[in-house]
C-alpha positions as CSV (number, residue, x, y, z in Angstrom):
1,X,111.0,87.3,25.4
2,X,113.9,88.5,27.1
3,X,112.8,89.4,30.6
4,X,114.5,92.0,33.0
5,X,114.4,92.2,36.4
6,X,115.0,95.1,38.8
7,X,116.5,94.3,42.4
8,X,116.2,96.5,45.1
9,X,114.2,98.5,48.2
10,X,110.6,100.5,47.5
11,X,109.4,102.5,51.0
12,X,106.6,104.5,51.9
13,X,106.7,108.5,51.3
14,X,104.9,110.7,53.9
15,X,105.4,114.1,52.3
16,X,103.1,117.2,53.5
17,X,100.1,118.4,51.7
18,X,100.5,121.0,49.5
19,X,100.2,124.4,50.7
20,X,97.7,127.2,49.4
21,X,100.7,129.5,50.1
22,X,103.8,128.1,48.0
23,X,106.2,129.9,49.4
24,X,105.5,128.5,53.0
25,X,107.9,125.5,54.4
26,X,106.3,122.6,55.0
27,X,105.0,121.5,58.6
28,X,106.6,118.5,60.7
29,X,102.6,117.8,61.3
30,X,99.3,118.5,59.9
31,X,97.8,117.1,56.5
32,X,100.0,114.6,54.6
33,X,100.2,112.6,51.4
34,X,101.1,108.9,51.4
35,X,102.8,107.5,48.6
36,X,105.8,105.2,47.9
37,X,109.4,105.1,46.3
38,X,112.1,103.8,45.2
39,X,115.6,104.0,42.9
40,X,115.3,100.9,41.2
41,X,111.5,100.7,40.9
42,X,111.2,103.9,39.4
43,X,113.9,102.8,36.7
44,X,111.8,99.6,36.1
45,X,108.5,101.9,36.1
46,X,110.5,103.9,33.0
47,X,111.8,100.9,31.2
48,X,108.1,99.8,30.9
49,X,106.9,103.4,29.8
50,X,110.2,104.3,27.3
51,X,109.7,100.7,25.8
52,X,106.4,101.5,24.4
53,X,107.0,104.3,23.2
54,X,109.6,102.8,21.4
55,X,107.7,100.5,19.7
56,X,104.7,102.9,19.2
57,X,107.0,105.1,17.5
58,X,108.4,102.8,15.3
59,X,112.2,102.9,16.6
60,X,112.6,99.2,17.8
61,X,116.1,98.1,15.7
62,X,116.4,94.7,13.7
63,X,118.7,93.3,16.5
64,X,116.3,94.1,19.4
65,X,116.7,91.8,22.0
66,X,112.5,91.7,22.3
67,X,110.7,91.0,19.2
68,X,107.4,92.1,21.0
69,X,106.5,93.8,23.7
70,X,104.9,92.6,27.0
71,X,104.6,93.8,29.8
72,X,105.3,91.3,32.2
73,X,108.7,91.2,30.7
74,X,109.7,93.5,33.9
75,X,109.8,92.5,37.2
76,X,110.8,93.9,40.2
77,X,112.4,92.2,43.2
78,X,111.9,93.4,46.7
79,X,111.2,91.8,50.2
80,X,107.8,93.4,51.4
81,X,105.8,92.3,54.9
82,X,102.0,90.8,54.4
83,X,100.7,94.2,55.7
84,X,97.9,96.4,53.8
85,X,100.6,98.7,53.1
86,X,103.2,96.3,51.2
87,X,100.3,94.5,49.5
88,X,98.6,98.3,48.5
89,X,102.2,98.8,47.0
90,X,102.3,95.5,45.1
91,X,99.0,96.1,43.5
92,X,100.1,99.3,42.3
93,X,103.1,98.2,40.5
94,X,101.1,95.5,38.8
95,X,98.7,98.4,37.8
96,X,101.8,99.9,36.3
97,X,102.7,96.9,33.9
98,X,104.9,95.6,36.4
99,X,105.4,91.8,36.9
100,X,105.4,91.1,41.0
101,X,105.9,87.8,40.8
102,X,109.0,88.1,42.2
103,X,108.5,89.9,45.6
104,X,109.2,88.0,48.6
105,X,106.7,88.5,51.2
106,X,107.8,88.0,54.9
107,X,105.0,87.6,57.4
108,X,105.7,90.3,60.2
109,X,108.2,92.7,58.6
110,X,107.3,96.1,57.5
111,X,108.6,98.5,54.5
112,X,110.7,101.0,55.1
113,X,109.5,104.8,55.8
114,X,110.5,108.0,55.1
115,X,109.5,111.4,55.4
116,X,110.5,114.5,53.3
117,X,110.3,118.1,54.4
118,X,110.7,121.1,52.1
119,X,112.2,124.5,53.4
120,X,111.9,128.1,52.3
121,X,113.4,127.9,49.2
122,X,112.0,124.4,48.2
123,X,115.2,122.3,48.9
124,X,114.0,119.0,50.4
125,X,115.4,117.0,53.3
126,X,115.1,113.6,53.8
127,X,114.2,111.8,57.3
128,X,114.4,107.6,57.1
129,X,113.5,104.8,59.3
130,X,114.4,101.9,57.5
131,X,116.7,99.9,60.2
132,X,114.3,97.0,60.1
133,X,112.5,96.9,56.2
134,X,111.6,93.9,55.0
135,X,114.0,94.8,51.7
136,X,117.2,94.2,54.0
137,X,115.7,90.5,54.6
138,X,115.5,89.5,50.9
139,X,118.5,87.1,51.1
140,X,117.8,85.6,54.1
141,X,117.3,82.0,55.2
142,X,118.5,81.0,52.0
143,X,116.5,82.8,49.6
144,X,119.5,83.8,47.2
145,X,119.2,79.7,46.1
146,X,115.5,80.2,45.2
147,X,115.9,83.4,44.2
148,X,119.0,82.4,41.5
149,X,116.8,79.8,40.4
150,X,114.1,82.0,39.6
151,X,116.0,85.1,37.7
152,X,117.5,82.3,35.8
153,X,115.2,82.6,33.2
154,X,115.8,86.4,32.7
155,X,117.9,88.1,30.3
156,X,118.6,91.2,32.1
157,X,119.1,92.2,35.9
158,X,119.2,95.4,37.2
159,X,120.6,97.1,41.1
160,X,121.7,99.8,42.3
161,X,124.3,101.0,45.3
162,X,121.0,101.0,47.2
163,X,120.4,97.6,46.1
164,X,124.2,96.7,47.7
165,X,124.3,99.5,51.0
166,X,120.8,98.1,52.6
167,X,122.1,94.5,52.7
168,X,124.4,93.1,55.6
169,X,128.1,91.9,54.3
170,X,127.1,88.7,54.6
171,X,123.9,88.9,52.4
172,X,125.9,91.2,50.1
173,X,128.6,88.6,49.5
174,X,125.7,86.0,48.1
175,X,124.3,88.7,46.4
176,X,127.7,89.0,44.5
177,X,127.6,85.1,44.2
178,X,124.3,85.2,42.4
179,X,124.8,88.0,40.0
180,X,128.1,86.0,39.2
181,X,126.2,82.8,38.8
182,X,123.3,84.5,36.3
183,X,126.2,86.2,34.2
184,X,128.1,83.0,33.5
185,X,124.5,81.5,32.5
186,X,123.7,84.4,30.0
187,X,122.3,87.5,32.2
188,X,123.5,90.9,31.5
189,X,124.1,92.7,34.8
190,X,123.2,96.1,34.9
191,X,124.3,98.8,37.7
192,X,123.8,102.5,38.7
193,X,126.3,102.7,41.6
194,X,123.8,105.7,43.1
195,X,126.2,106.5,46.3
196,X,124.1,107.0,49.0
197,X,126.9,107.7,51.6
198,X,124.5,107.6,55.0
199,X,123.9,104.0,53.9
200,X,127.4,102.8,54.1
201,X,129.3,102.1,57.5
202,X,132.3,103.8,55.9
203,X,133.2,104.8,52.5
204,X,135.9,102.0,52.4
205,X,133.0,99.6,52.8
206,X,131.5,101.4,49.7
207,X,134.4,101.3,47.8
208,X,135.2,97.3,48.0
209,X,131.4,96.5,47.2
210,X,131.9,99.1,44.4
211,X,135.4,97.4,43.3
212,X,133.3,93.6,43.5
213,X,130.6,94.7,41.4
214,X,132.5,96.5,38.8
215,X,133.2,93.4,36.6
216,X,130.0,91.8,37.1
217,X,128.4,94.4,34.9
218,X,127.5,94.6,31.7
219,X,126.2,98.2,31.7
220,X,126.9,100.6,34.4
221,X,125.0,104.0,34.6
222,X,126.8,106.1,37.3
223,X,126.2,110.0,38.4
224,X,129.3,111.9,38.0
225,X,128.5,114.4,40.9
226,X,128.0,111.4,43.6
227,X,131.6,109.1,41.9
228,X,133.8,112.7,41.8
229,X,132.7,112.8,45.4
230,X,133.6,109.3,46.6
231,X,136.6,108.7,44.2
232,X,137.8,111.9,43.2
233,X,137.2,111.8,39.4
234,X,138.1,115.2,37.9
235,X,136.0,114.7,35.0
236,X,133.2,112.3,33.4
237,X,136.0,110.8,31.5
238,X,138.1,110.0,34.4
239,X,134.7,108.3,36.4
240,X,134.2,106.3,32.8
241,X,137.8,105.2,32.1
242,X,138.2,103.9,35.9
243,X,134.7,101.9,35.9
244,X,136.3,100.6,32.7
245,X,140.0,99.5,34.0
246,X,137.9,97.9,36.9
247,X,135.9,95.9,34.1
248,X,132.8,97.4,33.2
249,X,131.7,96.7,30.1
250,X,129.5,99.8,28.9
251,X,130.1,102.8,30.8
252,X,127.6,105.9,30.6
253,X,128.2,108.9,32.8
254,X,125.2,111.0,33.9
255,X,126.1,114.7,34.3
256,X,122.8,116.6,34.8
257,X,122.3,119.3,32.2
258,X,126.0,118.6,30.7
259,X,127.2,116.1,28.3
260,X,126.7,112.2,29.1
261,X,130.2,110.7,28.5
262,X,130.4,106.8,27.4
263,X,133.0,104.3,27.0
264,X,133.2,100.3,26.3
265,X,135.5,97.5,26.3
266,X,135.0,97.3,22.5
267,X,136.4,100.5,22.2
268,X,133.4,102.8,21.6
269,X,133.7,106.5,23.4
270,X,132.2,109.5,23.2
271,X,129.4,112.4,24.6
272,X,125.8,113.3,24.1
273,X,125.0,116.9,24.9
274,X,121.0,116.6,26.6
275,X,118.6,119.1,25.0
276,X,118.2,122.3,27.1
277,X,115.4,122.1,29.8
278,X,113.6,125.5,30.1
279,X,112.2,125.1,33.6
280,X,113.6,122.7,36.0
281,X,110.9,121.5,38.4
282,X,111.6,118.7,40.5
283,X,115.1,116.7,39.9
284,X,113.3,113.7,41.8
285,X,114.2,110.7,39.6
286,X,116.0,112.2,37.1
287,X,118.9,109.2,37.1
288,X,116.2,106.7,37.6
289,X,114.2,107.7,34.4
290,X,117.8,107.9,32.4
291,X,118.4,104.5,33.4
292,X,115.1,102.7,32.9
293,X,114.7,104.6,29.2
294,X,118.6,103.8,28.3
295,X,117.7,100.1,29.2
296,X,114.5,100.1,27.3
297,X,116.5,101.5,24.3
298,X,119.4,99.2,24.5
299,X,116.8,96.3,24.8
300,X,115.5,97.3,21.7
301,X,118.7,97.6,19.6
302,X,119.2,101.0,19.8
303,X,123.0,102.0,19.4
304,X,124.3,104.0,22.3
305,X,124.3,107.1,21.0
306,X,120.9,107.0,20.5
307,X,119.8,105.4,23.3
308,X,121.5,108.3,25.6
309,X,119.5,110.5,23.4
310,X,116.6,109.1,24.2
311,X,116.6,108.6,27.7
312,X,117.8,112.4,28.1
313,X,114.7,113.4,26.5
314,X,112.6,111.4,29.4
315,X,114.7,112.2,31.9
316,X,114.5,115.8,30.5
317,X,110.4,115.6,31.1
318,X,110.8,113.8,34.2
319,X,112.6,116.9,35.5
320,X,110.2,119.5,34.1
321,X,107.2,117.9,36.0
322,X,106.5,117.3,39.8
323,X,107.0,114.0,40.9
324,X,108.8,111.0,40.4
325,X,106.7,109.2,38.0
326,X,105.3,111.3,35.2
327,X,103.2,110.7,32.1
328,X,105.9,110.6,28.9
329,X,102.9,109.0,26.6
330,X,102.9,111.6,24.4
331,X,107.3,112.4,24.4
332,X,108.3,112.1,20.9
333,X,111.5,110.0,21.3
């Protein structure tokens, strides 16, 4: 069984409780809903859910990396505290089919926190309290050596630009070294740049980190709008070629309702048009669900174009439903 580990940050989420008058903006104070969210956590959940569907619907190819589904083969890697909220998150992840044995719990630390506000037009804004989040401490005190040993048995590791951005410069360098070691020993590295400018000290630091990350990536899944804003790419094809030239092995550029573009070091390239979505309700986790589902398909031996089609179908379901983690059990891939 080829195991996959997702490395990143999951935070406590505060959102205003639903109002009886949907036209009213949410209030900063009053009834609220407490939940959790994180880009890499979302991707891990959708990989588990899509893997289940792929097997149920008989889409597994003879070249699949896995011969049987095992929910515990998908692990989440982060740092949390020993507080009730951290413990509740771990329990929830386990109930969603993820292995939490690689979560580092640090006494005295707490998860990060953010709040969502919604205006009259339905647009959302976010406020963050993550400066002292436990996830930033994942590689402190030499833990990168421990984690490298634990991940040696994993065939695939996934992380995002947020996974990089929340770390100090020194810890980010440790992470790069860890990934290089794992890759040399046969682990495939998967990455979504998921660029969030406010997390980086400046654009130069971000670009340097991505330049270091590129040759470590076997599969890379950026979003065109983010990349165009940071690098000035004029087209998704430009974005894909830039990452390929930097050393990435297989690049899939997501572009919302527009075609996804792919290119590989072995010469494969093309575009895949997503299905039309009649009504977009909530774009939260669109990219994360695409990424997790794409990796599930590729891990099960499905070729790039069909893997993209599966990922687009899952993402289409997600944006047509409110919430980051939605049910896809009845989705035909």
